[in-house]
Structures are given as structure tokens and as C-alpha cells.
N, C-alpha and C positions, 0 to 999 in steps of 0.2 A: 725544583725549589731547593733540593739538598746542595746541588752544585752550586747554585748562586749563593747560598749561605756560606759554603766553603770559600768561594771566590771573595766575599765581602770580608771574611775573617781571617783570610790566610796570612796577612800582615801581623796578626796577633799571635797565632798558633801555628804549629807546623802542620802541613797538609796531611801527613800520614795520620797524626792524632784525630784531626777533624773527620778524616774518611773512616777511621775506626770507630769513632763516636756514633757517626751517621750511618754506619753499616753500609758504606760503599767502597768500591775499589778505587785506588788512586789512579789506575790506568783509566777506569772510566771517567774520573774527573778530568784528567789530562786530555782524553778524548773529547770531552765536551767543550773544553776550552778552545781546541783547535777546529772544532766543527763549524762549518759557515752557518750564517743564519738562514732560517728556513724561509721559503717564499711567503708563506702566511705571516710569520713574524715581521717580515719586511713591510708586507702590505699593511699589516695592522699599525706598524710605526708610522708610515706615511698617512693612513686614515686618521690616527690620533692627531698628527699635525694639522690636518685639515679641519678636524673637530675643533682643535684649539683655536685655529684661526677664525672660523665662523663664530664661535664662542666670544672670542675678543672683539671682532667687528660688530657683534650684537650687544656689546656691553654686558655680557654674562646673562642676558634675559632668555635666551633660547635654550630649551630642554631638548631631549632627544627627538620628539617628534618634529619640531621645527628644523632642527639641524639636519635630520634626515632628508626633509623636504629641500633644504638648501643645497645639500651635497648632490641630490638627485638632479637638481636644476643645473648644476654645473658638469654633470656628467660622471660623478663620482659614485658608482653604484655599490651600495652595501645595504643590508637589511637593517631595519629599525632596531631589532634585537641586538645585532652585532655593535651598532652604534651606542645603544643603551649599555651593554656590558663593557665596552671600552670606556665610556665615560665614567661608569661606576668604579671601574679598576684604577682609572687615573684621577679619580676625585674631582671630575668636572661636573658641576652642578648649576642649574639655572637659579637665578635669583627669584626668590618667591615674594610677591606682593603682600604686605601685610593686609589682613582682613580689615574691611572697614567696619568700624563700630560707632553706634550713635551715642553721642554724649548727652546724657540727660541731666547730669549733676555737675555743677561747678562748685567744688569745696573751697576754691581759693577766693574767699571774699572776707569782708569786714562787717557783714551783717550780723545781728544778733542771733544766737542759736537757742531754740526752745529748750527749756530745761527737761531733763529726763524724768518724769513723774512716777513711772512705773519701776524704774531701778530693777528690771528683769524679773518683777513679780508678777507673773501672768495668771493670777487667780482673781476671779470677779465673784463678788458675793450676791449681786442682784443684776437683773438685766439693765441695760442702757446706761450703766456706770462708767465702763471703760470701752472705748472704741479704739480700733487700730486701723491705720489706713496704709494703703500702698498703691504704687503706680507702676505700670509695665507698658511696653510698646510692642506692636505686632507689625511686621512688614506685610503690606498688602499690595496689590496692583495699583491702587489708587494713591499709594503713599503709606506714611506711618499712621497707624491707628494706636492712640494712647488710651489706655483703660485705668481708670482710678476706682478703687473699691474701698468701702468702709465695712469692717467687721466687728459685731458686738462680741466681746471677749466672753461674756456669760454664756450666751447660747451658741457661739461659734457659727453664726449665720451672718450673711452679707446684708447689711441695713440700707445700703446705698451704693450707687456707682454711677459713673459717667463716662463717656467716650468722646474723643474728638480726633478728627482725621487732619493730618497736616499733608498737603499735596506737595510733591517735589516741585522745585523751580524748573 
């Protein structure tokens, strides 16, 4: 990493000063420059090119597990961990699908809106004077189960509730 830093900055500063600052010898730097690429680095470079090709062919949808399977199918043996590490190092990521959310409210309408009678004053002086209502949904194997509940603000107890199940099409 130090030698790579020196290589990248040698146009801006003298090599001897960079070597002094990074506490390495100029001879070590020049030896690094003339040293041939290691077989592992060459193999990694080839593997990254294959990973990029598979990633491009799948429109960026495949992550390391699927890319590993694809490379294994074409006879390019490498562990999933190595593929994962190379992808992370080179910034290759799969496109993640957005989670599906159920829309229960459509706020873009011209219908009248009920007035805010409480104005955030949540104190009740007697029972059955102020009721609050809410609705929620729960995903089940049979579809979405909608639950509506009504709460008496004075006693803080549920005074009514209803459920309805909508089955998927």
C-alpha cells in the first residue's frame, strides 16, 4: 500500500521525500516497481474480469452466491469467500429489490378531511366522551388481515374492534 501511494503521488513530490515520510527505502520502492506481478494477483485480475462480465450479463442482479455458481458452471473454480472479497474490494454489488409495502392510505385526493377536534389534548373527563380509532394490517398465509380498533380515551380500553381478511388474487 505504501509503494502504491508513492507511485500515485510521484508526479507531485520527489520519491525520496515520499519514502522518507512513509518510512520506506527508495531501493525498496524501485525494486517493487520492477518486480513482476505475482501469479495470485494475475489470477485475481482475471477473476475480477470474469466477475464483472457475469455481473454485466445479469444486469447487476447477481450477488456473490449466484456469481459463484455461474463461474463454477463455466469451469472457473474459486471459493465463494474469494469472490465475495474481490467484489467488495472492487465495489461490485447486486441490485437489491425494494421491499414491497402495502399502501393503505392514499393522501392525494380532493375529499373533505375531518376536522381535528382534539387538537392534541388527550385528557378525557368522563367515559365514552372521546374515542380514538386506528387500523393496522397483518400478513397471514391466507392474505392480509386488517384490524380496526376503537379505544375509549378515559379508560384506555378497547371498546370495539373488527377484522377483515383480503385474500390475494
